[in-house]
N, CA, C and O atoms as a CHARMM CRD file, in Angstrom:
* protein
*
  336
    1    1 UNK  N     -0.09300   8.98200  -7.78900 PROA 1      0.00000
    2    1 UNK  CA    -1.35200   8.40600  -8.43100 PROA 1      0.00000
    3    1 UNK  C     -2.49700   9.05400  -8.54700 PROA 1      0.00000
    4    1 UNK  O     -3.17100   8.93200  -7.52400 PROA 1      0.00000
    5    2 UNK  N     -2.84900   9.50400  -9.12600 PROA 2      0.00000
    6    2 UNK  CA    -4.27600  10.37800  -8.42500 PROA 2      0.00000
    7    2 UNK  C     -5.40700   9.62500  -8.36200 PROA 2      0.00000
    8    2 UNK  O     -6.27600   9.55600  -7.49300 PROA 2      0.00000
    9    3 UNK  N     -5.24300   8.93900  -9.65100 PROA 3      0.00000
   10    3 UNK  CA    -6.71500   7.94500 -10.07700 PROA 3      0.00000
   11    3 UNK  C     -6.54200   6.39700  -9.38100 PROA 3      0.00000
   12    3 UNK  O     -7.50500   5.65100  -9.55400 PROA 3      0.00000
   13    4 UNK  N     -5.62300   5.96800  -8.76700 PROA 4      0.00000
   14    4 UNK  CA    -5.26300   4.92000  -8.02300 PROA 4      0.00000
   15    4 UNK  C     -6.68900   4.45400  -7.86200 PROA 4      0.00000
   16    4 UNK  O     -7.42500   5.37500  -7.51000 PROA 4      0.00000
   17    5 UNK  N     -7.32000   3.23900  -8.02500 PROA 5      0.00000
   18    5 UNK  CA    -7.88100   2.08000  -7.39200 PROA 5      0.00000
   19    5 UNK  C     -7.72100   0.76400  -6.29100 PROA 5      0.00000
   20    5 UNK  O     -7.45600  -0.41200  -6.53800 PROA 5      0.00000
   21    6 UNK  N     -8.02700   1.53700  -4.79400 PROA 6      0.00000
   22    6 UNK  CA    -7.43000   0.49800  -3.71300 PROA 6      0.00000
   23    6 UNK  C     -8.24900  -0.20000  -3.53400 PROA 6      0.00000
   24    6 UNK  O     -9.41400   0.18200  -3.42200 PROA 6      0.00000
   25    7 UNK  N     -7.97900  -1.10500  -3.47600 PROA 7      0.00000
   26    7 UNK  CA    -9.02500  -2.39400  -3.24900 PROA 7      0.00000
   27    7 UNK  C     -8.44500  -2.99700  -1.78300 PROA 7      0.00000
   28    7 UNK  O     -7.24300  -2.82900  -1.58100 PROA 7      0.00000
   29    8 UNK  N     -9.41700  -3.84800  -0.51700 PROA 8      0.00000
   30    8 UNK  CA    -8.80300  -3.90500   0.42300 PROA 8      0.00000
   31    8 UNK  C     -9.15700  -5.91700   0.36200 PROA 8      0.00000
   32    8 UNK  O    -10.22000  -6.43100   0.70900 PROA 8      0.00000
   33    9 UNK  N     -7.98200  -6.64100  -0.14200 PROA 9      0.00000
   34    9 UNK  CA    -7.92200  -7.81700  -0.39700 PROA 9      0.00000
   35    9 UNK  C     -8.95100  -8.82700   0.73000 PROA 9      0.00000
   36    9 UNK  O     -9.80200  -9.62900   0.34500 PROA 9      0.00000
   37   10 UNK  N     -8.55300  -8.48800   2.38200 PROA 10     0.00000
   38   10 UNK  CA    -8.91500  -9.37100   3.19600 PROA 10     0.00000
   39   10 UNK  C     -8.58700  -8.48700   5.02600 PROA 10     0.00000
   40   10 UNK  O     -7.40900  -8.63900   5.35000 PROA 10     0.00000
   41   11 UNK  N     -8.98100  -8.11200   5.52800 PROA 11     0.00000
   42   11 UNK  CA    -8.59500  -7.48100   6.78600 PROA 11     0.00000
   43   11 UNK  C     -9.31800  -8.57000   8.19500 PROA 11     0.00000
   44   11 UNK  O    -10.12400  -9.48500   8.02900 PROA 11     0.00000
   45   12 UNK  N     -8.85600  -8.20800   9.23300 PROA 12     0.00000
   46   12 UNK  CA    -8.44700  -8.99800  10.31600 PROA 12     0.00000
   47   12 UNK  C     -8.62400  -8.18300  11.58000 PROA 12     0.00000
   48   12 UNK  O     -7.70900  -7.36000  11.59200 PROA 12     0.00000
   49   13 UNK  N     -9.36600  -8.04600  12.61400 PROA 13     0.00000
   50   13 UNK  CA    -9.26400  -7.45700  13.95200 PROA 13     0.00000
   51   13 UNK  C     -9.12900  -8.44500  14.66800 PROA 13     0.00000
   52   13 UNK  O     -9.64000  -9.54900  14.48700 PROA 13     0.00000
   53   14 UNK  N     -8.09200  -7.95400  15.94900 PROA 14     0.00000
   54   14 UNK  CA    -8.10800  -9.11000  17.12500 PROA 14     0.00000
   55   14 UNK  C     -8.34700  -7.89800  18.23200 PROA 14     0.00000
   56   14 UNK  O     -8.23000  -6.70300  17.95800 PROA 14     0.00000
   57   15 UNK  N     -8.66900  -8.37400  19.40900 PROA 15     0.00000
   58   15 UNK  CA    -8.65300  -8.08800  20.82700 PROA 15     0.00000
   59   15 UNK  C     -8.83200  -9.14800  21.50300 PROA 15     0.00000
   60   15 UNK  O     -9.86500  -9.80400  21.63500 PROA 15     0.00000
   61   16 UNK  N     -7.36900  -9.38600  22.12100 PROA 16     0.00000
   62   16 UNK  CA    -6.71000 -10.53400  22.57900 PROA 16     0.00000
   63   16 UNK  C     -6.99900 -10.20200  24.78400 PROA 16     0.00000
   64   16 UNK  O     -7.64700  -9.25200  25.22400 PROA 16     0.00000
   65   17 UNK  N     -6.53100 -10.93000  25.38400 PROA 17     0.00000
   66   17 UNK  CA    -6.38400 -10.35300  27.22400 PROA 17     0.00000
   67   17 UNK  C     -5.30800 -10.12400  26.59400 PROA 17     0.00000
   68   17 UNK  O     -4.73500 -10.60400  25.61600 PROA 17     0.00000
   69   18 UNK  N     -5.04800  -8.92900  27.66500 PROA 18     0.00000
   70   18 UNK  CA    -3.60100  -8.77700  27.48100 PROA 18     0.00000
   71   18 UNK  C     -3.11800  -8.29200  27.10000 PROA 18     0.00000
   72   18 UNK  O     -2.31200  -7.69000  27.81000 PROA 18     0.00000
   73   19 UNK  N     -3.07600  -7.96900  25.23100 PROA 19     0.00000
   74   19 UNK  CA    -2.42400  -7.63100  23.96000 PROA 19     0.00000
   75   19 UNK  C     -3.24400  -6.09300  24.23600 PROA 19     0.00000
   76   19 UNK  O     -3.70600  -5.86600  25.35400 PROA 19     0.00000
   77   20 UNK  N     -3.37000  -5.10800  23.14600 PROA 20     0.00000
   78   20 UNK  CA    -3.42300  -4.22000  23.09500 PROA 20     0.00000
   79   20 UNK  C     -4.02700  -4.32300  21.86300 PROA 20     0.00000
   80   20 UNK  O     -3.26400  -4.83600  21.04400 PROA 20     0.00000
   81   21 UNK  N     -5.83600  -3.83300  21.11600 PROA 21     0.00000
   82   21 UNK  CA    -6.47900  -4.13100  20.25800 PROA 21     0.00000
   83   21 UNK  C     -5.61200  -4.29900  18.44400 PROA 21     0.00000
   84   21 UNK  O     -4.98500  -3.34500  17.98400 PROA 21     0.00000
   85   22 UNK  N     -5.70200  -5.13400  17.95600 PROA 22     0.00000
   86   22 UNK  CA    -5.15200  -4.83600  16.85800 PROA 22     0.00000
   87   22 UNK  C     -5.50400  -5.13600  15.30200 PROA 22     0.00000
   88   22 UNK  O     -6.47500  -5.88200  15.17700 PROA 22     0.00000
   89   23 UNK  N     -5.05000  -4.80800  14.38700 PROA 23     0.00000
   90   23 UNK  CA    -5.58700  -4.82800  13.03700 PROA 23     0.00000
   91   23 UNK  C     -4.40700  -5.42700  11.37600 PROA 23     0.00000
   92   23 UNK  O     -3.28600  -5.41500  10.86900 PROA 23     0.00000
   93   24 UNK  N     -5.49200  -5.75800  11.27800 PROA 24     0.00000
   94   24 UNK  CA    -4.17800  -6.01200   9.94100 PROA 24     0.00000
   95   24 UNK  C     -5.04900  -6.19000   8.31700 PROA 24     0.00000
   96   24 UNK  O     -6.25800  -6.41800   8.28800 PROA 24     0.00000
   97   25 UNK  N     -4.43000  -6.08100   7.37800 PROA 25     0.00000
   98   25 UNK  CA    -5.22900  -5.39500   5.89400 PROA 25     0.00000
   99   25 UNK  C     -3.81200  -6.05300   4.80600 PROA 25     0.00000
  100   25 UNK  O     -2.62100  -5.74800   4.74000 PROA 25     0.00000
  101   26 UNK  N     -4.45200  -6.80800   4.25700 PROA 26     0.00000
  102   26 UNK  CA    -3.97700  -7.33000   2.78500 PROA 26     0.00000
  103   26 UNK  C     -4.46400  -6.19400   1.88300 PROA 26     0.00000
  104   26 UNK  O     -5.68900  -6.18200   2.00000 PROA 26     0.00000
  105   27 UNK  N     -3.96400  -4.96200   0.80000 PROA 27     0.00000
  106   27 UNK  CA    -4.48900  -4.30300   0.48000 PROA 27     0.00000
  107   27 UNK  C     -3.79200  -4.70200  -1.27500 PROA 27     0.00000
  108   27 UNK  O     -2.91900  -5.56900  -1.23900 PROA 27     0.00000
  109   28 UNK  N     -3.99100  -4.36300  -2.13400 PROA 28     0.00000
  110   28 UNK  CA    -3.69500  -4.07200  -3.03400 PROA 28     0.00000
  111   28 UNK  C     -4.48100  -2.28800  -3.88400 PROA 28     0.00000
  112   28 UNK  O     -5.56300  -1.75400  -3.64300 PROA 28     0.00000
  113   29 UNK  N     -2.94300  -1.68400  -5.22300 PROA 29     0.00000
  114   29 UNK  CA    -3.58800  -0.58800  -6.00300 PROA 29     0.00000
  115   29 UNK  C     -3.22400  -0.97500  -7.12100 PROA 29     0.00000
  116   29 UNK  O     -2.28500  -1.75100  -7.29700 PROA 29     0.00000
  117   30 UNK  N     -4.02500  -0.40800  -8.14200 PROA 30     0.00000
  118   30 UNK  CA    -4.03100  -0.41900  -9.96000 PROA 30     0.00000
  119   30 UNK  C     -3.82900   0.70400  -9.84100 PROA 30     0.00000
  120   30 UNK  O     -4.18000   1.32700  -8.83900 PROA 30     0.00000
  121   31 UNK  N     -3.01600   1.39800 -11.15800 PROA 31     0.00000
  122   31 UNK  CA    -3.44600   3.05700 -11.59900 PROA 31     0.00000
  123   31 UNK  C     -1.57300   3.45300 -12.70700 PROA 31     0.00000
  124   31 UNK  O     -0.36800   3.38900 -12.46200 PROA 31     0.00000
  125   32 UNK  N     -2.23600   3.73900 -13.59100 PROA 32     0.00000
  126   32 UNK  CA    -1.02300   4.39300 -14.49200 PROA 32     0.00000
  127   32 UNK  C     -0.03100   4.93000 -13.76600 PROA 32     0.00000
  128   32 UNK  O     -0.04700   4.81100 -12.54100 PROA 32     0.00000
  129   33 UNK  N      0.64200   5.37700 -14.20100 PROA 33     0.00000
  130   33 UNK  CA     2.12700   6.23900 -13.38400 PROA 33     0.00000
  131   33 UNK  C      1.72700   7.14000 -13.92200 PROA 33     0.00000
  132   33 UNK  O      2.52000   7.33700 -14.84300 PROA 33     0.00000
  133   34 UNK  N      0.33200   8.46500 -13.97900 PROA 34     0.00000
  134   34 UNK  CA    -0.00200  10.07500 -14.06700 PROA 34     0.00000
  135   34 UNK  C      0.66700  11.08200 -13.50300 PROA 34     0.00000
  136   34 UNK  O      0.90400  12.11700 -14.12600 PROA 34     0.00000
  137   35 UNK  N      1.04600  10.88100 -12.24600 PROA 35     0.00000
  138   35 UNK  CA     1.19200  12.08500 -11.32600 PROA 35     0.00000
  139   35 UNK  C      2.79000  11.82700 -11.42200 PROA 35     0.00000
  140   35 UNK  O      3.42500  10.79600 -11.64600 PROA 35     0.00000
  141   36 UNK  N      3.28900  13.47700 -11.10700 PROA 36     0.00000
  142   36 UNK  CA     4.96100  13.86600 -10.81700 PROA 36     0.00000
  143   36 UNK  C      4.96300  13.48900  -8.85500 PROA 36     0.00000
  144   36 UNK  O      4.21400  13.85200  -7.94800 PROA 36     0.00000
  145   37 UNK  N      6.42300  12.45500  -8.90500 PROA 37     0.00000
  146   37 UNK  CA     6.47200  12.36800  -7.44200 PROA 37     0.00000
  147   37 UNK  C      7.77500  11.49000  -7.41300 PROA 37     0.00000
  148   37 UNK  O      8.84900  11.52100  -8.01300 PROA 37     0.00000
  149   38 UNK  N      7.15400  10.61900  -6.36000 PROA 38     0.00000
  150   38 UNK  CA     8.60200  10.02700  -6.00100 PROA 38     0.00000
  151   38 UNK  C      8.90300   9.21300  -6.83900 PROA 38     0.00000
  152   38 UNK  O     10.05200   8.77800  -6.91500 PROA 38     0.00000
  153   39 UNK  N      7.65600   8.72400  -7.87600 PROA 39     0.00000
  154   39 UNK  CA     8.39900   7.81900  -9.02000 PROA 39     0.00000
  155   39 UNK  C      9.25200   8.51300 -10.26600 PROA 39     0.00000
  156   39 UNK  O      9.87900   7.95400 -11.16600 PROA 39     0.00000
  157   40 UNK  N      9.09000   9.67600 -10.04700 PROA 40     0.00000
  158   40 UNK  CA     9.61200  10.71800 -11.60300 PROA 40     0.00000
  159   40 UNK  C      8.49800  11.30800 -12.67500 PROA 40     0.00000
  160   40 UNK  O      7.30900  11.26800 -12.36200 PROA 40     0.00000
  161   41 UNK  N      8.71800  11.60000 -13.35000 PROA 41     0.00000
  162   41 UNK  CA     7.72300  12.38000 -14.01000 PROA 41     0.00000
  163   41 UNK  C      6.85900  10.76700 -14.91000 PROA 41     0.00000
  164   41 UNK  O      7.32300   9.68300 -15.26400 PROA 41     0.00000
  165   42 UNK  N      5.42200  11.39900 -14.98200 PROA 42     0.00000
  166   42 UNK  CA     4.77700  10.11300 -15.34500 PROA 42     0.00000
  167   42 UNK  C      5.65900   9.59500 -16.53100 PROA 42     0.00000
  168   42 UNK  O      6.50400  10.15100 -17.23400 PROA 42     0.00000
  169   43 UNK  N      5.15100   8.32700 -16.49100 PROA 43     0.00000
  170   43 UNK  CA     5.48400   7.95800 -17.42100 PROA 43     0.00000
  171   43 UNK  C      3.99500   6.77600 -18.92800 PROA 43     0.00000
  172   43 UNK  O      4.16700   6.34900 -20.07000 PROA 43     0.00000
  173   44 UNK  N      3.06500   6.75700 -18.18800 PROA 44     0.00000
  174   44 UNK  CA     1.34900   6.07700 -18.64700 PROA 44     0.00000
  175   44 UNK  C      1.25100   4.86400 -18.09000 PROA 44     0.00000
  176   44 UNK  O      0.21300   4.21800 -17.95100 PROA 44     0.00000
  177   45 UNK  N      2.94500   4.38000 -17.58900 PROA 45     0.00000
  178   45 UNK  CA     2.83200   2.76800 -17.53700 PROA 45     0.00000
  179   45 UNK  C      1.90400   2.59700 -16.39100 PROA 45     0.00000
  180   45 UNK  O      1.62900   3.36600 -15.47000 PROA 45     0.00000
  181   46 UNK  N      1.30300   0.87100 -16.80000 PROA 46     0.00000
  182   46 UNK  CA     0.34200   0.52700 -15.96900 PROA 46     0.00000
  183   46 UNK  C      1.27800   0.03500 -14.46600 PROA 46     0.00000
  184   46 UNK  O      2.34700  -0.57100 -14.53800 PROA 46     0.00000
  185   47 UNK  N      0.72900   0.37200 -13.38000 PROA 47     0.00000
  186   47 UNK  CA     0.86600  -0.22300 -12.20500 PROA 47     0.00000
  187   47 UNK  C      0.56500  -1.12700 -11.35600 PROA 47     0.00000
  188   47 UNK  O     -0.15200  -0.47100 -10.60000 PROA 47     0.00000
  189   48 UNK  N      0.59400  -2.13000 -10.94700 PROA 48     0.00000
  190   48 UNK  CA    -0.44200  -2.99800  -9.54700 PROA 48     0.00000
  191   48 UNK  C      1.06600  -2.95200  -8.69400 PROA 48     0.00000
  192   48 UNK  O      2.26700  -2.90300  -8.95900 PROA 48     0.00000
  193   49 UNK  N     -0.17000  -3.02200  -7.04300 PROA 49     0.00000
  194   49 UNK  CA     0.85200  -2.55200  -6.13600 PROA 49     0.00000
  195   49 UNK  C      0.06400  -3.86300  -4.97000 PROA 49     0.00000
  196   49 UNK  O     -1.16000  -3.98500  -5.03400 PROA 49     0.00000
  197   50 UNK  N      0.78100  -4.66500  -4.07600 PROA 50     0.00000
  198   50 UNK  CA    -0.17000  -5.30700  -3.41200 PROA 50     0.00000
  199   50 UNK  C      1.15800  -4.86900  -1.78800 PROA 50     0.00000
  200   50 UNK  O      2.34400  -5.14000  -1.60400 PROA 50     0.00000
  201   51 UNK  N      0.00500  -4.03500  -0.87400 PROA 51     0.00000
  202   51 UNK  CA     1.41300  -4.49900   0.18000 PROA 51     0.00000
  203   51 UNK  C      0.43100  -5.27000   1.43100 PROA 51     0.00000
  204   51 UNK  O     -0.45600  -6.05700   1.10000 PROA 51     0.00000
  205   52 UNK  N      0.75400  -4.88800   3.14200 PROA 52     0.00000
  206   52 UNK  CA     0.01500  -5.48900   3.81300 PROA 52     0.00000
  207   52 UNK  C     -0.00400  -3.68800   5.00900 PROA 52     0.00000
  208   52 UNK  O      0.77900  -2.74300   4.90700 PROA 52     0.00000
  209   53 UNK  N     -0.61700  -3.76800   5.52200 PROA 53     0.00000
  210   53 UNK  CA    -1.47400  -3.03400   6.68100 PROA 53     0.00000
  211   53 UNK  C     -1.07300  -3.05700   8.19000 PROA 53     0.00000
  212   53 UNK  O     -0.96800  -4.28400   8.18200 PROA 53     0.00000
  213   54 UNK  N     -0.83500  -2.80900   9.17400 PROA 54     0.00000
  214   54 UNK  CA    -0.50400  -3.34700  10.66100 PROA 54     0.00000
  215   54 UNK  C     -1.44100  -1.99400  11.41000 PROA 54     0.00000
  216   54 UNK  O     -1.50000  -0.95600  10.75000 PROA 54     0.00000
  217   55 UNK  N     -1.99500  -2.02800  12.47000 PROA 55     0.00000
  218   55 UNK  CA    -2.15200  -1.42100  13.33000 PROA 55     0.00000
  219   55 UNK  C     -2.45300  -1.66600  14.71800 PROA 55     0.00000
  220   55 UNK  O     -3.43900  -2.30000  15.09200 PROA 55     0.00000
  221   56 UNK  N     -1.43300  -1.06000  15.61100 PROA 56     0.00000
  222   56 UNK  CA    -2.23400  -1.48400  17.42500 PROA 56     0.00000
  223   56 UNK  C     -3.53200  -0.16000  17.50800 PROA 56     0.00000
  224   56 UNK  O     -3.95500   0.54300  16.59000 PROA 56     0.00000
  225   57 UNK  N     -3.90800  -0.17600  18.93000 PROA 57     0.00000
  226   57 UNK  CA    -4.32500   0.40700  19.04000 PROA 57     0.00000
  227   57 UNK  C     -4.11300   1.06200  20.58700 PROA 57     0.00000
  228   57 UNK  O     -3.31600   0.20700  20.97300 PROA 57     0.00000
  229   58 UNK  N     -4.23600   1.83800  21.58000 PROA 58     0.00000
  230   58 UNK  CA    -4.45400   2.26300  22.43200 PROA 58     0.00000
  231   58 UNK  C     -5.59700   2.57000  23.12400 PROA 58     0.00000
  232   58 UNK  O     -6.75400   2.34800  22.76500 PROA 58     0.00000
  233   59 UNK  N     -4.99000   3.40100  24.73200 PROA 59     0.00000
  234   59 UNK  CA    -6.32300   3.93900  24.93700 PROA 59     0.00000
  235   59 UNK  C     -6.55500   5.40000  24.21400 PROA 59     0.00000
  236   59 UNK  O     -7.68200   5.89500  24.18700 PROA 59     0.00000
  237   60 UNK  N     -5.38500   6.07900  23.61200 PROA 60     0.00000
  238   60 UNK  CA    -5.94000   6.99400  23.07200 PROA 60     0.00000
  239   60 UNK  C     -5.97000   7.27100  21.79100 PROA 60     0.00000
  240   60 UNK  O     -6.04000   8.35200  21.20500 PROA 60     0.00000
  241   61 UNK  N     -5.90000   5.98400  21.34100 PROA 61     0.00000
  242   61 UNK  CA    -6.60700   5.58000  19.29400 PROA 61     0.00000
  243   61 UNK  C     -5.50000   5.18700  18.75400 PROA 61     0.00000
  244   61 UNK  O     -5.07000   4.34500  19.54200 PROA 61     0.00000
  245   62 UNK  N     -4.66800   5.29500  17.76300 PROA 62     0.00000
  246   62 UNK  CA    -3.64400   4.58300  16.51700 PROA 62     0.00000
  247   62 UNK  C     -2.54300   4.49400  17.86600 PROA 62     0.00000
  248   62 UNK  O     -2.63900   5.36000  18.73600 PROA 62     0.00000
  249   63 UNK  N     -1.67500   3.59100  17.96900 PROA 63     0.00000
  250   63 UNK  CA    -0.31000   3.55000  18.59800 PROA 63     0.00000
  251   63 UNK  C      0.54000   3.64800  17.87000 PROA 63     0.00000
  252   63 UNK  O      1.33700   4.54700  18.13800 PROA 63     0.00000
  253   64 UNK  N      0.79300   2.88200  16.71400 PROA 64     0.00000
  254   64 UNK  CA     1.21800   2.54700  15.71000 PROA 64     0.00000
  255   64 UNK  C      0.81700   1.40600  15.07300 PROA 64     0.00000
  256   64 UNK  O      0.30900   0.32600  15.37500 PROA 64     0.00000
  257   65 UNK  N      1.36300   2.21600  13.69200 PROA 65     0.00000
  258   65 UNK  CA     1.01200   1.44800  12.23700 PROA 65     0.00000
  259   65 UNK  C      2.04200   1.71600  11.47800 PROA 65     0.00000
  260   65 UNK  O      2.71200   2.74900  11.47300 PROA 65     0.00000
  261   66 UNK  N      2.18100   0.63900  10.74200 PROA 66     0.00000
  262   66 UNK  CA     2.93500   0.14300   9.81200 PROA 66     0.00000
  263   66 UNK  C      2.40800  -0.03500   8.57200 PROA 66     0.00000
  264   66 UNK  O      1.23400  -0.40500   8.53000 PROA 66     0.00000
  265   67 UNK  N      3.17600   0.19300   7.23000 PROA 67     0.00000
  266   67 UNK  CA     2.83600  -0.66700   6.32100 PROA 67     0.00000
  267   67 UNK  C      4.11900  -1.05400   5.18700 PROA 67     0.00000
  268   67 UNK  O      5.29300  -0.68700   5.24300 PROA 67     0.00000
  269   68 UNK  N      3.69400  -1.60500   4.53400 PROA 68     0.00000
  270   68 UNK  CA     4.60400  -2.84500   4.00700 PROA 68     0.00000
  271   68 UNK  C      4.19300  -2.90600   2.05300 PROA 68     0.00000
  272   68 UNK  O      3.16600  -3.44100   1.63700 PROA 68     0.00000
  273   69 UNK  N      4.83500  -2.50000   1.48600 PROA 69     0.00000
  274   69 UNK  CA     5.07700  -2.78700   0.20400 PROA 69     0.00000
  275   69 UNK  C      6.41300  -3.22800  -0.99200 PROA 69     0.00000
  276   69 UNK  O      7.64300  -3.24200  -0.95400 PROA 69     0.00000
  277   70 UNK  N      5.98700  -3.35800  -1.39900 PROA 70     0.00000
  278   70 UNK  CA     7.79400  -3.94300  -2.96600 PROA 70     0.00000
  279   70 UNK  C      7.79800  -2.31100  -3.47600 PROA 70     0.00000
  280   70 UNK  O      6.71900  -1.89600  -3.89900 PROA 70     0.00000
  281   71 UNK  N      8.99100  -1.33500  -3.45900 PROA 71     0.00000
  282   71 UNK  CA     9.46500  -0.20600  -3.54300 PROA 71     0.00000
  283   71 UNK  C     10.15100  -1.09900  -5.14100 PROA 71     0.00000
  284   71 UNK  O      9.58700  -1.15400  -6.23400 PROA 71     0.00000
  285   72 UNK  N     11.37700  -1.64500  -4.78800 PROA 72     0.00000
  286   72 UNK  CA    11.60900  -2.06500  -6.13000 PROA 72     0.00000
  287   72 UNK  C     10.85300  -2.40300  -7.29500 PROA 72     0.00000
  288   72 UNK  O     11.20300  -1.94100  -8.38100 PROA 72     0.00000
  289   73 UNK  N      9.41400  -3.49000  -7.16100 PROA 73     0.00000
  290   73 UNK  CA     8.50700  -4.06000  -7.96000 PROA 73     0.00000
  291   73 UNK  C      8.15400  -2.59100  -8.69700 PROA 73     0.00000
  292   73 UNK  O      8.00000  -2.32900  -9.89000 PROA 73     0.00000
  293   74 UNK  N      8.07600  -1.57900  -7.27500 PROA 74     0.00000
  294   74 UNK  CA     7.01200  -0.73200  -8.41700 PROA 74     0.00000
  295   74 UNK  C      7.88500   0.13800  -9.69000 PROA 74     0.00000
  296   74 UNK  O      7.36900   0.43200 -10.76800 PROA 74     0.00000
  297   75 UNK  N      9.42700   0.49300  -9.26200 PROA 75     0.00000
  298   75 UNK  CA    10.13800   0.65800 -10.29200 PROA 75     0.00000
  299   75 UNK  C     10.51100  -0.47000 -11.51700 PROA 75     0.00000
  300   75 UNK  O     10.74900  -0.03500 -12.64300 PROA 75     0.00000
  301   76 UNK  N     10.53600  -1.33400 -11.36200 PROA 76     0.00000
  302   76 UNK  CA    10.32000  -1.82800 -12.03400 PROA 76     0.00000
  303   76 UNK  C      9.74400  -1.61700 -13.31900 PROA 76     0.00000
  304   76 UNK  O     10.34500  -1.43600 -14.37800 PROA 76     0.00000
  305   77 UNK  N      8.02500  -1.67700 -13.03200 PROA 77     0.00000
  306   77 UNK  CA     6.89200  -2.06000 -13.33100 PROA 77     0.00000
  307   77 UNK  C      7.16500  -0.72700 -14.41900 PROA 77     0.00000
  308   77 UNK  O      7.23900  -1.09600 -15.59100 PROA 77     0.00000
  309   78 UNK  N      7.32800   0.79400 -14.19400 PROA 78     0.00000
  310   78 UNK  CA     7.66500   1.99700 -14.75000 PROA 78     0.00000
  311   78 UNK  C      8.81000   1.41600 -15.86700 PROA 78     0.00000
  312   78 UNK  O      8.50400   1.19500 -17.03800 PROA 78     0.00000
  313   79 UNK  N      9.82100   1.25900 -15.46300 PROA 79     0.00000
  314   79 UNK  CA    10.97200   1.05000 -16.70100 PROA 79     0.00000
  315   79 UNK  C     10.65500   0.22500 -17.62200 PROA 79     0.00000
  316   79 UNK  O     10.43000   0.53000 -18.79300 PROA 79     0.00000
  317   80 UNK  N     10.60900  -1.14200 -17.02900 PROA 80     0.00000
  318   80 UNK  CA    10.24000  -2.17000 -18.10200 PROA 80     0.00000
  319   80 UNK  C      9.05000  -1.52200 -18.86300 PROA 80     0.00000
  320   80 UNK  O      9.02500  -1.84100 -20.05100 PROA 80     0.00000
  321   81 UNK  N      8.22300  -0.82500 -18.52500 PROA 81     0.00000
  322   81 UNK  CA     7.09100  -0.64300 -19.74600 PROA 81     0.00000
  323   81 UNK  C      7.74800   0.14700 -20.33100 PROA 81     0.00000
  324   81 UNK  O      8.11400  -0.17800 -21.46000 PROA 81     0.00000
  325   82 UNK  N      8.29900   1.97400 -19.59500 PROA 82     0.00000
  326   82 UNK  CA     9.00500   2.41100 -20.76200 PROA 82     0.00000
  327   82 UNK  C     10.04400   2.43800 -21.64200 PROA 82     0.00000
  328   82 UNK  O     10.37400   3.32300 -22.43300 PROA 82     0.00000
  329   83 UNK  N     10.63600   1.12500 -21.36700 PROA 83     0.00000
  330   83 UNK  CA    11.53100   0.92800 -22.16900 PROA 83     0.00000
  331   83 UNK  C     11.14300  -0.02900 -23.28800 PROA 83     0.00000
  332   83 UNK  O     11.99300  -0.60500 -23.96700 PROA 83     0.00000
  333   84 UNK  N      9.44000  -0.22400 -23.50800 PROA 84     0.00000
  334   84 UNK  CA     9.70400  -0.78800 -24.90200 PROA 84     0.00000
  335   84 UNK  C      8.70100  -0.28200 -25.85300 PROA 84     0.00000
  336   84 UNK  O      8.74400  -0.62400 -27.03500 PROA 84     0.00000
């Protein structure tokens, strides 16, 4: 998805006593299925993805990070639009 539009919908950071500093963002990505890759050959389908990313920081920088999104919803958007 070479020309995706990435938007941060919400962001927050926390630094509480006895806990590592951490952050979370809710994000969305809108794109046409143009590039060859994880989702197969380009179909031109319009795809909208929402996700969340969490990060925890330590004395050396990023300690842990996780991002979640619905992979099945992406496949469904591609398949529904390519069967029309």
